[in-house]
Each structure stands twice: as C-alpha cells, then as structure tokens.
MMTF fields as JSON, N, C-alpha, C and O atoms, coordinates in Angstrom:
{
  "mmtfVersion": "1.0.0",
  "mmtfProducer": "UNKNOWN",
  "numBonds": 483,
  "numAtoms": 484,
  "numGroups": 121,
  "numChains": 1,
  "numModels": 1,
  "chainsPerModel": [1],
  "groupsPerChain": [121],
  "chainIdList": ["A"],
  "bondAtomList": [4, 2, 8, 6, 12, 10, 16, 14, 20, 18, 24, 22, 28, 26, 32, 30, 36, 34, 40, 38, 44, 42, 48, 46, 52, 50, 56, 54, 60, 58, 64, 62, 68, 66, 72, 70, 76, 74, 80, 78, 84, 82, 88, 86, 92, 90, 96, 94, 100, 98, 104, 102, 108, 106, 112, 110, 116, 114, 120, 118, 124, 122, 128, 126, 132, 130, 136, 134, 140, 138, 144, 142, 148, 146, 152, 150, 156, 154, 160, 158, 164, 162, 168, 166, 172, 170, 176, 174, 180, 178, 184, 182, 188, 186, 192, 190, 196, 194, 200, 198, 204, 202, 208, 206, 212, 210, 216, 214, 220, 218, 224, 222, 228, 226, 232, 230, 236, 234, 240, 238, 244, 242, 248, 246, 252, 250, 256, 254, 260, 258, 264, 262, 268, 266, 272, 270, 276, 274, 280, 278, 284, 282, 288, 286, 292, 290, 296, 294, 300, 298, 304, 302, 308, 306, 312, 310, 316, 314, 320, 318, 324, 322, 328, 326, 332, 330, 336, 334, 340, 338, 344, 342, 348, 346, 352, 350, 356, 354, 360, 358, 364, 362, 368, 366, 372, 370, 376, 374, 380, 378, 384, 382, 388, 386, 392, 390, 396, 394, 400, 398, 404, 402, 408, 406, 412, 410, 416, 414, 420, 418, 424, 422, 428, 426, 432, 430, 436, 434, 440, 438, 444, 442, 448, 446, 452, 450, 456, 454, 460, 458, 464, 462, 468, 466, 472, 470, 476, 474, 480, 478],
  "bondOrderList": [1, 1, 1, 1, 1, 1, 1, 1, 1, 1, 1, 1, 1, 1, 1, 1, 1, 1, 1, 1, 1, 1, 1, 1, 1, 1, 1, 1, 1, 1, 1, 1, 1, 1, 1, 1, 1, 1, 1, 1, 1, 1, 1, 1, 1, 1, 1, 1, 1, 1, 1, 1, 1, 1, 1, 1, 1, 1, 1, 1, 1, 1, 1, 1, 1, 1, 1, 1, 1, 1, 1, 1, 1, 1, 1, 1, 1, 1, 1, 1, 1, 1, 1, 1, 1, 1, 1, 1, 1, 1, 1, 1, 1, 1, 1, 1, 1, 1, 1, 1, 1, 1, 1, 1, 1, 1, 1, 1, 1, 1, 1, 1, 1, 1, 1, 1, 1, 1, 1, 1],
  "groupList": [{"groupName": "MET", "atomNameList": ["N", "CA", "C", "O"], "elementList": ["N", "C", "C", "O"], "formalChargeList": [0, 0, 0, 0], "bondAtomList": [1, 0, 2, 1, 3, 2], "bondOrderList": [1, 1, 2], "singleLetterCode": "M", "chemCompType": "L-PEPTIDE LINKING"}, {"groupName": "THR", "atomNameList": ["N", "CA", "C", "O"], "elementList": ["N", "C", "C", "O"], "formalChargeList": [0, 0, 0, 0], "bondAtomList": [1, 0, 2, 1, 3, 2], "bondOrderList": [1, 1, 2], "singleLetterCode": "T", "chemCompType": "L-PEPTIDE LINKING"}, {"groupName": "VAL", "atomNameList": ["N", "CA", "C", "O"], "elementList": ["N", "C", "C", "O"], "formalChargeList": [0, 0, 0, 0], "bondAtomList": [1, 0, 2, 1, 3, 2], "bondOrderList": [1, 1, 2], "singleLetterCode": "V", "chemCompType": "L-PEPTIDE LINKING"}, {"groupName": "TYR", "atomNameList": ["N", "CA", "C", "O"], "elementList": ["N", "C", "C", "O"], "formalChargeList": [0, 0, 0, 0], "bondAtomList": [1, 0, 2, 1, 3, 2], "bondOrderList": [1, 1, 2], "singleLetterCode": "Y", "chemCompType": "L-PEPTIDE LINKING"}, {"groupName": "LYS", "atomNameList": ["N", "CA", "C", "O"], "elementList": ["N", "C", "C", "O"], "formalChargeList": [0, 0, 0, 0], "bondAtomList": [1, 0, 2, 1, 3, 2], "bondOrderList": [1, 1, 2], "singleLetterCode": "K", "chemCompType": "L-PEPTIDE LINKING"}, {"groupName": "GLU", "atomNameList": ["N", "CA", "C", "O"], "elementList": ["N", "C", "C", "O"], "formalChargeList": [0, 0, 0, 0], "bondAtomList": [1, 0, 2, 1, 3, 2], "bondOrderList": [1, 1, 2], "singleLetterCode": "E", "chemCompType": "L-PEPTIDE LINKING"}, {"groupName": "HIS", "atomNameList": ["N", "CA", "C", "O"], "elementList": ["N", "C", "C", "O"], "formalChargeList": [0, 0, 0, 0], "bondAtomList": [1, 0, 2, 1, 3, 2], "bondOrderList": [1, 1, 2], "singleLetterCode": "H", "chemCompType": "L-PEPTIDE LINKING"}, {"groupName": "TRP", "atomNameList": ["N", "CA", "C", "O"], "elementList": ["N", "C", "C", "O"], "formalChargeList": [0, 0, 0, 0], "bondAtomList": [1, 0, 2, 1, 3, 2], "bondOrderList": [1, 1, 2], "singleLetterCode": "W", "chemCompType": "L-PEPTIDE LINKING"}, {"groupName": "LEU", "atomNameList": ["N", "CA", "C", "O"], "elementList": ["N", "C", "C", "O"], "formalChargeList": [0, 0, 0, 0], "bondAtomList": [1, 0, 2, 1, 3, 2], "bondOrderList": [1, 1, 2], "singleLetterCode": "L", "chemCompType": "L-PEPTIDE LINKING"}, {"groupName": "ARG", "atomNameList": ["N", "CA", "C", "O"], "elementList": ["N", "C", "C", "O"], "formalChargeList": [0, 0, 0, 0], "bondAtomList": [1, 0, 2, 1, 3, 2], "bondOrderList": [1, 1, 2], "singleLetterCode": "R", "chemCompType": "L-PEPTIDE LINKING"}, {"groupName": "GLY", "atomNameList": ["N", "CA", "C", "O"], "elementList": ["N", "C", "C", "O"], "formalChargeList": [0, 0, 0, 0], "bondAtomList": [1, 0, 2, 1, 3, 2], "bondOrderList": [1, 1, 2], "singleLetterCode": "G", "chemCompType": "PEPTIDE LINKING"}, {"groupName": "ASN", "atomNameList": ["N", "CA", "C", "O"], "elementList": ["N", "C", "C", "O"], "formalChargeList": [0, 0, 0, 0], "bondAtomList": [1, 0, 2, 1, 3, 2], "bondOrderList": [1, 1, 2], "singleLetterCode": "N", "chemCompType": "L-PEPTIDE LINKING"}, {"groupName": "ALA", "atomNameList": ["N", "CA", "C", "O"], "elementList": ["N", "C", "C", "O"], "formalChargeList": [0, 0, 0, 0], "bondAtomList": [1, 0, 2, 1, 3, 2], "bondOrderList": [1, 1, 2], "singleLetterCode": "A", "chemCompType": "L-PEPTIDE LINKING"}, {"groupName": "ILE", "atomNameList": ["N", "CA", "C", "O"], "elementList": ["N", "C", "C", "O"], "formalChargeList": [0, 0, 0, 0], "bondAtomList": [1, 0, 2, 1, 3, 2], "bondOrderList": [1, 1, 2], "singleLetterCode": "I", "chemCompType": "L-PEPTIDE LINKING"}, {"groupName": "PHE", "atomNameList": ["N", "CA", "C", "O"], "elementList": ["N", "C", "C", "O"], "formalChargeList": [0, 0, 0, 0], "bondAtomList": [1, 0, 2, 1, 3, 2], "bondOrderList": [1, 1, 2], "singleLetterCode": "F", "chemCompType": "L-PEPTIDE LINKING"}, {"groupName": "SER", "atomNameList": ["N", "CA", "C", "O"], "elementList": ["N", "C", "C", "O"], "formalChargeList": [0, 0, 0, 0], "bondAtomList": [1, 0, 2, 1, 3, 2], "bondOrderList": [1, 1, 2], "singleLetterCode": "S", "chemCompType": "L-PEPTIDE LINKING"}, {"groupName": "ASP", "atomNameList": ["N", "CA", "C", "O"], "elementList": ["N", "C", "C", "O"], "formalChargeList": [0, 0, 0, 0], "bondAtomList": [1, 0, 2, 1, 3, 2], "bondOrderList": [1, 1, 2], "singleLetterCode": "D", "chemCompType": "L-PEPTIDE LINKING"}, {"groupName": "PRO", "atomNameList": ["N", "CA", "C", "O"], "elementList": ["N", "C", "C", "O"], "formalChargeList": [0, 0, 0, 0], "bondAtomList": [1, 0, 2, 1, 3, 2], "bondOrderList": [1, 1, 2], "singleLetterCode": "P", "chemCompType": "L-PEPTIDE LINKING"}, {"groupName": "GLN", "atomNameList": ["N", "CA", "C", "O"], "elementList": ["N", "C", "C", "O"], "formalChargeList": [0, 0, 0, 0], "bondAtomList": [1, 0, 2, 1, 3, 2], "bondOrderList": [1, 1, 2], "singleLetterCode": "Q", "chemCompType": "L-PEPTIDE LINKING"}],
  "groupTypeList": [0, 1, 2, 3, 3, 1, 4, 5, 6, 5, 7, 8, 9, 2, 5, 10, 11, 2, 12, 2, 2, 10, 13, 1, 12, 6, 12, 12, 11, 5, 8, 10, 5, 13, 2, 14, 15, 5, 12, 9, 16, 17, 10, 1, 1, 2, 5, 18, 10, 16, 15, 2, 12, 2, 2, 5, 15, 2, 4, 12, 12, 15, 16, 13, 3, 12, 17, 2, 1, 10, 16, 2, 8, 12, 14, 11, 16, 12, 8, 1, 16, 16, 12, 12, 8, 13, 11, 9, 16, 17, 5, 10, 5, 10, 7, 13, 2, 9, 0, 1, 13, 12, 16, 12, 15, 18, 8, 5, 10, 8, 0, 16, 6, 12, 1, 3, 1, 12, 8, 2, 10],
  "groupIdList": [1, 2, 3, 4, 5, 6, 7, 8, 9, 10, 11, 12, 13, 14, 15, 16, 17, 18, 19, 20, 21, 22, 23, 24, 25, 26, 27, 28, 29, 30, 31, 32, 33, 34, 35, 36, 37, 38, 39, 40, 41, 42, 43, 44, 45, 46, 47, 48, 49, 50, 51, 52, 53, 54, 55, 56, 57, 58, 59, 60, 61, 62, 63, 64, 65, 66, 67, 68, 69, 70, 71, 72, 73, 74, 75, 76, 77, 78, 79, 80, 81, 82, 83, 84, 85, 86, 87, 88, 89, 90, 91, 92, 93, 94, 95, 96, 97, 98, 99, 100, 101, 102, 103, 104, 105, 106, 107, 108, 109, 110, 111, 112, 113, 114, 115, 116, 117, 118, 119, 120, 121],
  "secStructList": [7, 3, 3, 3, 3, 7, 6, 6, 1, 3, 3, 3, 3, 3, 3, 6, 6, 3, 3, 3, 3, 3, 3, 7, 2, 2, 2, 2, 2, 2, 2, 7, 1, 3, 3, 3, 3, 3, 3, 7, 7, 6, 6, 7, 3, 3, 7, 6, 6, 1, 3, 3, 3, 3, 3, 3, 3, 1, 1, 7, 3, 3, 3, 3, 3, 7, 1, 1, 7, 3, 3, 3, 3, 3, 3, 7, 6, 2, 2, 2, 2, 7, 6, 6, 2, 2, 2, 2, 1, 6, 6, 6, 6, 6, 7, 7, 3, 3, 3, 3, 7, 1, 7, 4, 4, 4, 4, 4, 4, 1, 5, 7, 2, 2, 2, 2, 2, 2, 2, 2, 7],
  "xCoordList": [-10.08, -9.08, -9.786, -10.723, -9.334, -9.937, -8.973, -7.786, -9.506, -8.7, -9.294, -10.509, -8.412, -8.794, -8.052, -7.054, -8.555, -7.982, -7.835, -8.562, -6.866, -6.666, -7.012, -7.096, -7.212, -7.465, -6.228, -6.324, -5.067, -3.816, -3.556, -2.49, -4.535, -4.51, -3.581, -3.038, -3.405, -2.755, -3.844, -4.964, -3.502, -4.379, -3.616, -2.386, -4.364, -3.805, -4.616, -5.833, -3.945, -4.6, -4.187, -2.996, -5.167, -4.904, -4.69, -5.53, -3.544, -3.215, -2.81, -1.629, -3.794, -3.524, -3.205, -4.016, -2.014, -1.605, -0.588, 0.157, -0.575, 0.336, -0.477, -1.534, 0.042, -0.557, 0.353, 1.559, -0.224, 0.478, 0.001, -1.205, 0.932, 0.589, 1.095, 2.19, 0.276, 0.67, -0.128, -0.83, -0.013, -0.812, -1.926, -1.81, -2.997, -4.158, -3.916, -2.982, -4.772, -4.703, -4.877, -4.232, -5.744, -5.949, -4.636, -4.273, -3.93, -2.658, -1.622, -0.904, -1.542, -0.571, -0.846, 0.087, -2.114, -2.465, -2.111, -1.623, -2.354, -2.038, -0.527, -0.087, 0.26, 1.71, 2.334, 3.359, 1.74, 2.349, 3.372, 3.34, 4.27, 5.24, 6.156, 6.912, 6.077, 6.905, 8.255, 8.331, 9.326, 10.674, 11.553, 12.631, 11.088, 11.903, 11.006, 10.015, 11.36, 10.644, 11.611, 12.492, 11.441, 12.224, 11.387, 10.457, 11.737, 10.989, 11.938, 13.149, 11.366, 12.141, 12.696, 12.139, 13.779, 14.432, 13.555, 12.841, 13.611, 12.906, 13.345, 14.518, 12.364, 12.629, 12.329, 12.237, 12.172, 11.856, 10.409, 9.505, 10.194, 8.843, 8.335, 9.024, 7.127, 6.506, 5.16, 4.454, 4.824, 3.518, 2.551, 2.965, 1.277, 0.268, 0.477, 0.569, 0.552, 0.748, 2.196, 2.459, 3.156, 4.575, 4.866, 4.193, 5.858, 6.313, 6.957, 7.866, 6.478, 7.025, 7.787, 8.589, 7.53, 8.19, 8.079, 7.367, 8.809, 8.756, 8.664, 9.344, 7.824, 7.824, 8.122, 7.649, 8.917, 9.245, 8.756, 8.939, 8.134, 7.658, 8.328, 9.119, 8.002, 8.54, 7.961, 8.506, 6.864, 6.216, 6.651, 6.864, 6.786, 6.99, 7.449, 7.39, 7.906, 8.181, 7.049, 6.534, 6.669, 5.545, 5.829, 6.236, 5.609, 5.72, 4.538, 3.424, 4.794, 3.755, 3.656, 4.654, 2.455, 2.271, 1.746, 0.934, 2.221, 1.782, 0.317, -0.039, -0.535, -1.954, -2.227, -3.267, -1.287, -1.39, 0.002, 1.009, 0.044, 1.307, 1.807, 1.019, 3.109, 3.677, 5.142, 5.755, 5.692, 7.09, 7.167, 6.424, 8.06, 8.293, 8.898, 9.89, 8.29, 8.798, 9.596, 10.63, 9.119, 9.782, 9.382, 8.293, 10.294, 10.057, 9.868, 10.501, 9.021, 8.806, 10.038, 10.174, 10.922, 12.18, 11.982, 12.869, 10.844, 10.577, 10.582, 10.836, 10.307, 10.266, 11.655, 11.791, 12.681, 14.045, 14.422, 15.004, 14.095, 14.427, 13.291, 13.508, 12.087, 10.916, 9.902, 8.839, 10.229, 9.324, 7.993, 6.981, 7.975, 6.745, 5.729, 4.581, 6.134, 5.181, 4.059, 2.927, 4.363, 3.334, 2.276, 1.087, 2.677, 1.712, 0.883, -0.322, 1.534, 0.847, -0.11, -1.148, 0.22, -0.605, -0.515, -0.005, -1.017, -0.811, -1.434, -0.924, -2.513, -3.194, -3.007, -3.807, -1.933, -1.62, -0.125, 0.451, 0.516, 1.956, 2.804, 3.99, 2.211, 2.937, 2.882, 3.091, 2.603, 2.614, 3.997, 4.986, 4.056, 5.32, 5.964, 7.146, 5.22, 5.787, 4.82, 3.604, 5.416, 4.667, 5.069, 6.245, 4.079, 4.352, 3.403, 2.329, 3.809, 2.929, 1.818, 1.946, 0.736, -0.351, -0.285, -0.679, 0.214, 0.385, -0.939, -1.127, -1.852, -3.123, -4.242, -4.494, -4.905, -5.952, -7.11, -7.852, -7.285, -8.381, -8.179, -9.141, -6.936, -6.686, -7.342, -7.588, -7.623, -8.284, -9.672, -10.161, -10.3, -11.649, -11.699, -12.753, -10.579, -10.535, -10.235, -10.168, -10.054, -9.763, -11.047, -12.08, -10.982, -12.163, -12.255, -11.249, -13.5, -13.696, -13.686, -13.592, -13.783, -13.672, -14.75, -14.453, -15.983, -17.083, -16.873, -17.113, -16.432, -16.202, -15.041, -15.116, -13.971, -12.832, -13.23, -12.864, -13.973, -14.411, -15.252, -15.111, -16.123, -16.925, -16.027, -16.31, -14.957, -14.034, -13.353, -13.24, -12.901, -12.143, -13.031, -12.571, -14.292, -15.255, -15.051, -15.779],
  "yCoordList": [-10.074, -9.029, -7.776, -7.281, -7.274, -6.103, -4.932, -5.052, -3.79, -2.584, -1.48, -1.282, -0.768, 0.357, 1.601, 1.506, 2.767, 4.047, 4.966, 4.844, 5.907, 6.899, 8.284, 8.491, 9.227, 10.613, 11.241, 12.255, 10.632, 11.137, 10.527, 10.73, 9.779, 9.226, 8.034, 7.819, 7.259, 5.959, 4.901, 5.088, 3.803, 2.623, 1.484, 1.48, 0.528, -0.638, -1.845, -1.888, -2.814, -4.064, -5.144, -5.384, -5.798, -6.838, -8.172, -8.623, -8.796, -10.132, -10.974, -11.065, -11.589, -12.324, -11.346, -10.478, -11.484, -10.531, -9.525, -8.908, -9.376, -8.447, -7.361, -7.624, -6.141, -5.018, -4.619, -4.451, -4.469, -3.895, -2.452, -2.203, -1.492, -0.076, 0.719, 0.481, 1.657, 2.561, 3.841, 4.077, 4.667, 5.897, 5.721, 4.944, 6.451, 6.337, 7.02, 7.806, 6.701, 7.353, 8.862, 9.639, 9.278, 10.702, 11.363, 12.422, 10.732, 11.282, 11.312, 12.299, 10.233, 10.182, 11.285, 11.91, 11.527, 12.594, 13.966, 14.826, 14.169, 15.453, 15.707, 16.843, 14.668, 14.826, 15.072, 15.747, 14.541, 14.641, 13.535, 12.525, 13.723, 12.681, 12.358, 13.211, 11.126, 10.687, 10.233, 9.421, 10.769, 10.512, 9.72, 9.257, 9.564, 8.872, 8.379, 9.022, 7.239, 6.706, 5.905, 5.221, 5.993, 5.162, 4.886, 5.627, 3.79, 3.391, 3.106, 2.986, 3.0, 2.605, 1.207, 0.439, 0.889, -0.403, -1.545, -1.396, -2.697, -3.879, -4.172, -4.047, -4.564, -4.828, -3.64, -3.791, -2.452, -1.26, -1.329, -1.603, -1.08, -1.019, 0.414, 1.361, 0.561, 1.886, 1.857, 0.848, 2.98, 3.147, 3.724, 4.393, 3.46, 4.045, 5.555, 6.204, 6.117, 7.552, 7.971, 9.111, 7.068, 7.373, 7.364, 6.674, 8.123, 8.076, 6.719, 6.307, 6.031, 4.723, 4.79, 3.909, 5.848, 6.018, 7.474, 8.274, 7.789, 9.116, 8.932, 8.079, 9.731, 9.797, 11.236, 12.185, 11.369, 12.69, 12.787, 11.874, 13.911, 14.16, 15.42, 16.052, 15.772, 17.01, 18.218, 19.317, 18.032, 19.112, 19.2, 20.297, 18.039, 18.058, 16.697, 15.696, 16.69, 15.43, 15.227, 16.185, 13.978, 13.695, 12.453, 11.417, 12.572, 11.41, 10.489, 10.938, 9.198, 8.179, 7.657, 7.232, 7.691, 7.349, 5.924, 5.451, 5.26, 3.897, 3.917, 4.571, 3.209, 3.179, 2.366, 2.527, 1.494, 0.657, 0.517, 0.811, 0.072, -0.241, -1.594, -2.523, -1.703, -2.979, -2.847, -1.796, -3.927, -3.958, -3.909, -4.608, -3.091, -3.039, -4.372, -4.832, -4.981, -6.247, -6.055, -6.696, -5.17, -5.008, -3.702, -3.174, -3.196, -2.064, -2.641, -3.637, -2.039, -2.486, -2.122, -0.987, -3.08, -2.834, -2.345, -1.697, -2.641, -2.165, -0.64, -0.068, 0.02, 1.481, 2.11, 3.292, 1.335, 1.857, 2.337, 3.411, 1.549, 1.911, 2.616, 3.221, 2.551, 3.089, 3.624, 3.032, 4.749, 5.329, 5.747, 5.798, 6.042, 6.447, 5.312, 5.539, 4.097, 2.984, 3.35, 2.895, 4.164, 4.627, 5.428, 5.29, 6.254, 7.027, 6.132, 6.332, 5.152, 4.301, 3.308, 2.993, 2.81, 1.792, 1.963, 1.086, 3.106, 3.434, 2.447, 2.272, 1.809, 0.912, -0.554, -1.419, -0.805, -2.166, -2.395, -2.476, -2.501, -2.776, -1.646, -1.839, -0.472, 0.664, 0.72, 1.782, -0.411, -0.435, -0.01, -0.112, 0.462, 1.003, 0.101, -0.223, -0.31, -1.179, -2.294, -2.186, -3.367, -4.443, -4.393, -4.229, -4.536, -4.478, -5.402, -5.742, -5.805, -6.614, -5.729, -4.506, -6.368, -5.678, -6.131, -7.252, -5.256, -5.626, -5.618, -6.405, -4.74, -4.591, -4.429, -3.326, -5.529, -5.512, -4.588, -4.169, -4.262, -3.365, -1.956, -1.197, -1.602, -0.29, -0.164, 0.949, -1.276, -1.243, -0.62, -0.023, -0.759, -0.225, 1.294, 1.848, 1.973, 3.423, 3.933, 5.142, 3.023, 3.411, 3.422, 2.928, 3.984, 4.107, 2.96, 2.375, 2.656, 1.724, 2.54, 3.767, 1.858, 2.527, 3.587, 4.683, 3.286, 4.233, 5.506, 6.613, 5.346, 6.509, 7.338, 8.567, 6.689, 7.425, 8.164, 9.325, 7.496, 8.129, 9.367, 10.382, 9.295, 10.457, 11.587, 12.762, 11.234, 12.228, 13.029, 14.252, 12.338, 13.02, 13.518, 14.227, 13.147, 13.632, 13.002, 13.301],
  "zCoordList": [3.964, 4.136, 4.644, 4.016, 5.775, 6.389, 6.263, 6.564, 5.808, 5.64, 6.509, 6.548, 7.202, 8.046, 7.565, 6.851, 7.966, 7.556, 8.757, 9.742, 8.659, 9.712, 9.181, 7.97, 10.091, 9.701, 9.066, 8.375, 9.306, 8.728, 7.349, 6.767, 6.831, 5.466, 5.281, 4.197, 6.354, 6.209, 6.088, 6.562, 5.454, 5.455, 6.11, 6.156, 6.609, 7.279, 6.82, 7.0, 6.234, 5.833, 6.814, 7.014, 7.427, 8.421, 7.716, 6.937, 8.008, 7.508, 8.711, 9.043, 9.363, 10.599, 11.715, 12.036, 12.312, 13.36, 12.825, 13.586, 11.501, 10.836, 10.133, 9.559, 10.192, 9.481, 8.332, 8.514, 7.154, 6.014, 5.955, 5.928, 5.935, 6.081, 4.877, 4.366, 4.445, 3.367, 3.466, 4.449, 2.436, 2.389, 1.37, 0.422, 1.585, 0.726, -0.63, -0.791, -1.58, -2.887, -2.731, -3.436, -1.813, -1.564, -1.138, -1.65, -0.199, 0.28, -0.835, -0.992, -1.607, -2.709, -3.722, -4.226, -4.024, -4.967, -4.416, -5.149, -3.131, -2.508, -2.471, -2.651, -2.242, -2.166, -3.533, -3.63, -4.574, -5.897, -6.085, -5.382, -7.025, -7.373, -6.192, -5.727, -5.72, -4.598, -5.13, -6.052, -4.536, -5.043, -4.066, -4.437, -2.813, -1.818, -0.696, -0.351, -0.133, 1.02, 1.869, 1.347, 3.186, 4.097, 5.33, 5.649, 6.027, 7.217, 8.366, 8.18, 9.551, 10.734, 10.487, 9.703, 11.15, 10.969, 11.468, 12.46, 10.775, 11.284, 12.716, 13.069, 13.529, 14.938, 15.83, 17.049, 15.242, 16.022, 16.494, 15.705, 17.774, 18.32, 18.204, 18.584, 17.675, 17.552, 18.256, 18.25, 18.857, 19.486, 18.454, 17.507, 18.644, 17.779, 17.722, 18.764, 16.524, 16.346, 16.17, 15.788, 16.442, 16.209, 14.715, 13.949, 14.309, 12.919, 12.665, 13.385, 11.635, 11.282, 9.962, 9.656, 9.177, 7.882, 7.456, 8.063, 6.39, 5.777, 4.272, 3.701, 3.634, 2.174, 1.778, 2.403, 0.729, 0.213, -1.217, -2.022, -1.513, -2.873, -3.39, -2.69, -4.614, -5.163, -4.432, -4.533, -3.697, -2.963, -1.502, -0.985, -0.827, 0.63, 1.129, 0.415, 2.369, 3.076, 4.068, 4.644, 4.261, 5.138, 5.972, 5.447, 7.287, 8.154, 7.926, 7.659, 8.035, 8.003, 9.432, 10.014, 9.992, 11.396, 11.557, 10.762, 12.588, 12.877, 13.293, 14.273, 12.561, 12.926, 14.186, 14.825, 14.538, 15.739, 16.354, 15.709, 17.587, 18.244, 17.743, 17.562, 17.52, 17.099, 16.733, 16.921, 16.21, 15.785, 14.269, 13.58, 13.755, 12.317, 11.881, 12.447, 10.874, 10.348, 9.072, 8.879, 8.195, 6.899, 6.244, 6.467, 5.432, 4.543, 3.146, 2.798, 2.359, 0.986, 0.155, -0.301, -0.034, -0.746, -2.174, -2.73, -2.773, -4.134, -4.198, -5.258, -3.081, -3.054, -3.089, -3.405, -2.769, -2.781, -4.174, -4.33, -5.175, -6.558, -7.276, -8.326, -6.731, -7.431, -6.428, -6.243, -5.776, -4.777, -5.402, -4.704, -6.69, -7.372, -7.453, -7.835, -7.1, -7.015, -6.051, -6.217, -5.05, -4.112, -4.868, -4.58, -5.822, -6.606, -7.525, -7.678, -8.128, -9.102, -8.463, -9.045, -7.279, -6.623, -5.109, -4.412, -4.597, -3.182, -2.204, -1.097, -2.588, -1.658, -2.049, -1.693, -2.79, -3.207, -3.139, -2.054, -4.324, -4.388, -3.808, -3.543, -3.608, -3.035, -1.516, -0.93, -0.869, 0.603, 1.103, 0.377, 2.34, 2.856, 3.903, 3.784, 4.919, 5.956, 6.32, 6.158, 6.818, 7.467, 8.929, 9.255, 9.813, 11.245, 11.996, 11.5, 13.192, 14.025, 14.585, 14.641, 14.994, 15.688, 17.142, 17.467, 18.019, 19.427, 20.183, 21.112, 19.794, 20.506, 19.481, 18.995, 19.158, 18.134, 18.496, 17.607, 19.761, 20.135, 19.56, 19.44, 19.203, 18.604, 17.227, 16.761, 16.583, 15.274, 15.374, 14.415, 16.526, 16.724, 16.588, 16.277, 16.816, 16.713, 15.314, 15.094, 14.37, 12.985, 12.169, 12.621, 10.975, 10.118, 9.119, 8.716, 8.728, 7.616, 6.315, 6.347, 5.189, 3.883, 3.688, 3.211, 4.043, 3.845, 4.677, 4.193, 5.909, 6.771, 6.241, 6.234, 5.798, 5.251, 3.973, 3.785, 3.105, 1.857, 2.143, 1.46, 3.145, 3.538, 4.063, 3.832, 4.762, 5.301, 4.2, 4.292, 3.159, 2.102, 0.969, 0.074, 1.013, 0.021, -1.302, -2.248]
}
C-alpha cells in the first residue's frame, strides 16, 4: 500500500488504479471538530488541483483538492451521519472520496510520508 501527501494536507492511498483520498491528521487537528463533509457526485471528472470535496468544522470550511486527475467513484457514506470520523481516524476510516487515477505519472509530484512529516514539523 503506497500513500502520498500534498502540500494542501491531503493524503492519497493507491489501491490498484484507484485512489482513496482524505485529509491528514495535521489538517484535521488544525480544522478542529468537523461537523459536515460532502464530495462531488460519483462520475464527475476532476483535474489535479480541482476541489473534489468540502469539509466544514466549527472553525472553517475547507476545500479538499484532487491530488490526481480522475473520476470520482464514491463518497464515504459513513461521514454523512458522523463527519467527526475524519477527526478520529483521518488517515483511515475517515477517508473522504475514492477516485480513479487517470495519469499515474502525477503521483511523482506528490510527497512521501517522510517529506510530508518534515513539511509539517
């Protein structure tokens, strides 16, 4: 299982030609208690850097950006009733969207865990 990170604090876990995307623990901590989340509709094509979802916390609303180009496959339905799952397990059960990876070469521009950890200190 390969995980990549963005400077905007998203993570992407590669599962074959599918990406599971969420926000990092750092981002979840900075946002505070997350109270709502929604994503683009399944079947929507997004370009790398496009907003693919939104999370709202008691502090702010934040766009979640597509780390790669692809089609949205699914939203994590568990977040509909329990958006705070993102706070409790941001890099696991609190994933936000699953999407296809249209261009695997875009992964090369993302960070590995060590580089991301150095970024956030």
